[in-house]
N, C-alpha and C positions, 0 to 999 in steps of 0.2 A: 459331556463326561460320563453322564448317567447311562447312555446308551452304549458308550464304549465298555463300560463295566459289564453291562447286561450280555453283550457279545461275547466277552471274555468267559463269563460264568457259564454261558450256554456250551461255549467250545469246551472248556474244562469238564464240564458234566458228560458231554458226549464223550469225550477221551476216557474219561473214568469208567463209563459204563462200557466201553468196548475192551479197553485193556486192564480192567481192574485186577485180574489175576497176576499180572506181571508187574504192576505199580503200586499194589495196595500198600507195601510196607514203606515205600518212598512217599506215597500219599499221606499217610498217617504221621511220618515224620516232619513233613511240610506243614500239616496242619498245626503240631505241637509248636513248631518254631514260630508261626504267625502269631500264636496265643502268647508267647512270652514276652514280657515289657522289652522295649528297645534299650540296649546298653550301648553307649559309645566305646569305640575301639581305641587303641593306642594312637593310631593315624587321624581319627576324627578329632583327638584333643590337639595334636600336632598342627593339623590343618586349621584348627579355630585359632590357635596362636599366632600362626603365620597371617592368617587374614587380618586380625585384630592390628598386627604389626604394620601390615602394608597400609590400612586405613589410618593409622595415627602418623606415619610417614607423610602420606598425601595431605593430612590436616595440617602439619607442620609446614609444608611447602607452601600450601596456599596461604597461611598466615603470614609467612615470610613475603610472599609476592604482594599480598595485599597492603602490609604495613610498609614497603619499600616503595610502593607506587608514588610517583609525582602528582600530587594534587595541588591546583592553586588555592591560595587562602581565600576565604570568603570575600575579604575587602578588595581583593584583585579584580581589576578590571579586564574582562575577556577580550581577546582581539576579533573574535568573530562568533557570533551566536546564529545558529540555524534551527529552525523549526520545521520537522519533517512530519508527514502522515505516518501513523502507527502501523501501516502496511508493512509486512516483512521484508518488501523488496527495498526499503529504505535503510534496514539495518547495516547492509554492506557498506553504504555511504557513510553512515553515522560512525561505525567502526574505524573506517579508514581515515576519516577526518580528525577523530579524536585522537588517533595514534600519531598524527604528525605534530601536534602540540598542544600540551596540556591545557592551554589558554583558549583552545577552540572547543566550544561547548555546544552540544546538540540536545534536543528536546523533541519528544513525539507528543503528537496531539492529533484529534480527529481530523481527517484531511479536508473537511469543510472549514475548519478553522472558526468554528462557532458562529458562523454566517447563515442563517436559516433563508437562503434565498431562493426565488423562482427567476430564472434567467432566460432571456431571450437573445438568441445569437444574432450576429450581424447579418442583415438581409434574410431574415427568418421571422414567422409569426409563431412558431413552435416554442412553448413555454416549458423548460426544464427545470425540475425540482432538484436542484443541486444541495441536497442535504440528505441525511439519513431517512431511510423510507417510513419510519415510524413518526418522524417529526412533520408538522406542517409548516410551509413556507410563510414567512412573516413580512418579508420585504421583496420587492421586484427589481431586477436589474436587466439592463441592455448594453449592447456594444454601440456606442456612437450616440444613443439617445435620439434627441431631435434636432441635432446639429445640421445646419444647411450644408456645411462642407462635406458630409458624407452622403448627401442624397444620391448625387450621381454615381458613387461607387454602390449604394445600396441597390439603385435600380439595375445597373449593368450586372451585380452579382445575382440577382433573382432572375434577370433573362438568361444568363449563363445556367443557373439551377434548372429552370424550366427546360431549355434544350436538352441537358444531360438528362433530365428524367424522361422526356420524349424519347431520346434515344434508347434509354434504357427499356421502356416498354416496347419499343419496335424490336429490339434484340430478343425481348423474353416472350413476344407474342406466340400464339399458337402455330400460326401460319408463316409469318414473316422471320421467324427465328431461323428456318432452314435455309431460306434464302440468304439471310445475312451470313450464316456461317459459311456457306459455300462460295459467296463473293468476296467477304471481307476476312475470312479466316486467315490467309497469309499475311495480311497486312499487321497482325498481331504477333507475329514470330519475333520481332525486335522487343516488343514490349514484355513478352514472356521471357525472353532471355534478361532483360533489364531488371524484372521483378525477381527473376531466381538468383541474380548475382548482387541485388540490392544496390544497383548502380545508381537509382535515382537519389538515394539519400533521403533525409527526412525534410520535409518541407514546412517552414515555419508558417505561422498563421500571419496575415497581414490585416486582420481585422482591428478596428479601433479598440481603445483600452475599455473595459467594463466600467459602468458607473450605475449608480442607483438611480431608478427612474420610477417615480419622481425623484429628483434629488432630495436628499436629507438635510435638514437643517445641521448647521455646524455643531450645535449642542448635541444633537441625537448621533452624530457620527463619532464625536469624542466619546460619549458615554459608551456607544458600542465597542470601540476600540478599547476603551478601558477595562470593560467587562471581559473581553475576549483575552486580553494579555494578562489579567489576573487569573482568569481561568487556566491559562497556560503556565502559571507561575514565572511569567517573563515580566518582573516588576523592577528589575536593577540588580546590581550595577549592569549598565548596557554597554556592548560592544560598539566599536565605531561603525561596524556593519552589522546589521540584523537581517538575515536571509529567510523569508518565508518561502518553503519548496513545495509546490503541489506536483502531483504525478498523474500520468495517464498513459495511453498505449496507442501505438500506430499499428493498426491492423488492415488486412485487405481481405475481403470477403469471408469473415469470420462471425459465425453466428452467436459465439460466446464474447464478443467485442466488450459488452458491457462489463463482464467478469473481470477483465483486464485493466479497466479504469478504477477510479477511485471509488471503493465501496462507501465511504462516509459521505460521497458527493451524489449517492443515488446511482452509481453505474456511469457517471460522466466524468470527464477530466477534472482535476483540480485547480486548474490554472486561473479560472475566473475568481474563486473564493480566495486564492493567494494573492491575485493582484489587487483584488479589493481591500483586504487587510492591510496590504503594503502602501496604501496610499500614504505617501511620506507626510503630507501635512496633518492628517488625522493622527498618525501614530505618533508624530513629533509633539503635538499638543497634548496627547494623552499623557506621554512620557513626562512631559514637563510638570505635571501635576505633582510627581512622586519624587523626581530628583532634578529640580531646577539648577541647583548650583552645579552639578555634573556635567549637565548639559550645556551649560553657558560656556564652561571650559573646554568641554569635550563633546562637539557636536556627534550626533547618531544620525546615521543614514540607514534608512528602511528600504529594502530591495525585495523582489519577488522572482522565484525561478519555477519553471515548470518542466520536470523530468518526464521524458517519454521513454517508455520501454518498447524495445523493438520487434515483437513477435509478429510474423507474418504467416498468413494461411492463405493459399490460392485455392 
């Protein structure tokens, strides 16, 4: 703003110096007018009155809408409770759900849901800190743990991952990349069309459910769930179904993939945290501490969901 004022002043000084004989009288009148105090005109008074009228009408309309909204009584049991990450992409889901039924209640919380975990995916040795980057992980988790039932699948997936990495290195190597494109390029035509039309759809993960590794004692699990639910203000009355919704993204060849995942999970999807918190036995045991009579007559079921956003970059 200071630079613009300086430019205008320089131009006006130059114009006055060049055309002073012709505009001297008008220039003096303009200077005198600027020196006089501002006086509102009749139009200014009318506009101010109209503006105040419009604002008061909007306030009355908003007050009527808020007072007429149907809110459930505090002692009413909701039919559905859903906890979402506070990411802005969850707001359309929350508004749509709450507009269907006043007994559907949603709440927002950090997408890591209060679980400071270091997670190891199935058939992987890479440890992912799925919590805000400023916090240190305190517990470790993995998919499948040390169960013998998953050893064969673990071994097969590791072999497939190594083969995929070897093929990727061959495609990107300085010498072999040219031969690969010349010989195998036409084979990828169908894949390009499929990816462009999103014909493949979203593939759900078949990995085993995440679990604490090493397993936490029952008391520690109950205390953890109790602390998280209290932090979320989710202490009752409880709905028959409580849904914990994490979110992530499905992207292809996108250098900004982590920015599309859950920020509260350190740039990773929020499915692991949601599934760990939604462990039914842990949640039910924690809930029974606060509303035993309610749950004996009205059982509560806790579930998890993982919402995937579909941006794709080729």
